[in-house]
N, C-alpha and C positions, 0 to 999 in steps of 0.2 A: 239397256243395250245402247251402245254407241255406234258411231259410223263404221269403225273397223270391224266390229262384231257383225254388223249388218252385211258388210261386204263378204265376210267369211261365210256367213249363213247362205248368202246368195250363191257363192261359189260352190258350196257343198250341195245345195239343193238342185243346182242346174248343171253340175259337173263342168262349170266354166273355169278357166284359169283365173287366179286371183287378180291378175292385171285387167282382164276383161270385165270381171265383176266390179272392180273399182271404177272402171270407165263407165259402165252402165249406171252404177249408183251415182257417180258424179254428174252424169248427164241428166238423170232424173231430178236430182236436187237442184241443179243449176236451172233447168227448165222451169221447175216450180217456183224458184226464187224470182226469175225474170217475169213470170206471169203475174205474181203478186206485186212486183214492182210496177207493172203496167196497170195495176188496179183490177186485174181479173180475179175471179173466184176459181177455186179448184175443188172439184167434187170427186171423191173416190167412193163409189157405192160400197156399202157394207163397212167402210172404215170411218169416213167423216168428210168434212169440208173445211177448207181454209178460205177465209174472207179477209179483206182489208177494211178495218173500221177507221173512219176519219173522225177526229176529235177537234172541236173548235178551240180557239184560244180561250184562256180563262185566267183569272187572277188567283195566285196562290201566295203563300207566305214562306219567307226564308226561315227555316227552323232555328237558325243561330241568332239572327237579329230581329226576327219578327216583322221585317220589312215586307211590304206588299210588292209582289213582282208579277209581271205578265208572262204567262207560259204560252209559247207560240203554238199554233195549231200543229197537229201531228197525225200520222197514220201508223196504225199498229196492226200486225197480223193477229188473227183470232182463229182458233180451231174449235169446231163444233163436232163432237163425237157422233158417229152414225148409230142408228138403231141396233143394227146387228152386233157391232162392237160393244155397245152398252149392255146388250143382253148377254153376250159372252162373258163379260167381266163380272156380271152379277149372278151368274149361274152357280 
């Protein structure tokens, strides 16, 4: 499922016009993105949680030259599936 399919499903399930379903979906995704950018966690009971993991800098190798390079620290989003969703997928 992609974003447009999600919007269409929301519109059908709630009898909202497509324009309002798109606005609601965009608002939810934008709010979640902003919360993760601020370093906040997001927990949706029964679905899962989104957290930001911070990684320290480390030394890696350039695969072409074999040269040792320093990789800067970074933050990456991580999704942990919730118990109910995991159980539903494995039924």
